[in-house]
Residue, then its C-alpha position, 0 to 999 in steps of 0.5 A: x620105501x619109507x614104511x618098509x624101512x620102518x617095517x625092517x626097523x621093527x623086525x630088527x627091534x626085538x627086544x627082551x623085557x628085561x634088565x639090560x645087565x641080565x640081557x646078554x645072560x639070559x639070550x645065551x642060556x635061553x635062545x637055544x631052549x625058549x620060544x618069546x613073542x612080541x608084548x602086542x600079543x598078550x597086549x591085545x588078548x586083553x585089550x579083546x576082554x575089555x570089550x567081552x568082560x567086566x574089569x573083575x572078571x578080567x582080574x581073576x583070569x589075571x590072578x591065577x598068573x604068577x606074581x611075574x608074569x601078572x607084571x609082564x603082561x601089566x608093563x610090557x609095551x607092543x614092541x617088547x619080547x618076552x617068553x612065549x610061555x607067559x601069552x599061553x599062560x594068559x590064555x589057559x586062563x582066560x579059556x579056564x573062565x571061558x570055555x564052557x560059556x564062550x568057547x570060541x573066543x579065542x578064535x575071536x581074539x585071533x581076528x580081533x587081534x589083526x583087524x585091530x591091533x594088527x592093523x594099528x601096527x601093520x597097516x602094511x602088512x596085512x592090507x594088501x590088495x588081494x589075499x594072494x598079495x598078502x601069503x606071499x610078500x616079502x616080509x613075514x608077518x610071522x616074524x613080527x610077532x613070534x621068534x624062531x620060525x616062520x609060516x610058509x606058504x608050501x600050495x597055491x593055486x585059484x582062490x586057495x593056499x595052504x601055509x605051513x609052520x615051521x620051527x616053532x612049537x605051538x605048545x597049546x591048541x589055543x594058540x592054533x585055534x587064534x590063527x585061526x581067526x587071524x588067518x580069516x579076519x586077514x583074507x577078508x581086510x585083503x578082498x577075500x569073499x566066503x573066507x575059510x581056514x581049516x587046520x588040516x594038520x596039528x603037531x598036537x595031534x601027532x603030526x609032523x608040523x602045523x597047516x592051514x589050508x586057506x580059501x576064498x573068491 
């Protein structure tokens, strides 16, 4: 019970990485139009890159960002709230460097983020007895990474589930692919074998929402 209470406290602990003097103004102006993510989203991206690239290549990626976004990424903690667009900007810069030589980097970074950073922060939510226990738990893992919106279970069967993203606009297919990699890692951690994740509906390709069909044995 102590772990559950701690996770709920973390969920309620969203805080913007801005001065308290301007926090109220930022929330009033932006909450209706902006989406947000945890600092752990960009921190796990950089940690993944540090295992993949030399420091000079990572500097090149960061130097494409605005000075303000670079400061945010370098100073943010795992549980700070930052605008989601900062993560998108970082992913696009990484993709500019890697898509020709390593086009699947974003999928692998999603798996890495769950298997390494996610297990460090939220092991109690990820390491469930079975894939279905993970997918049907009451506390939403999505809420611990992004807001607004949620990931909901809309279909389920033996070794199969369909998850739908609601109330959140991806803005970039790199998000969808990163999440695809995250599903693979999470279901493998929970004991799934021969796991597959198919992003069968995408709001960025004209569908009304994003959906992932997950299968395992």
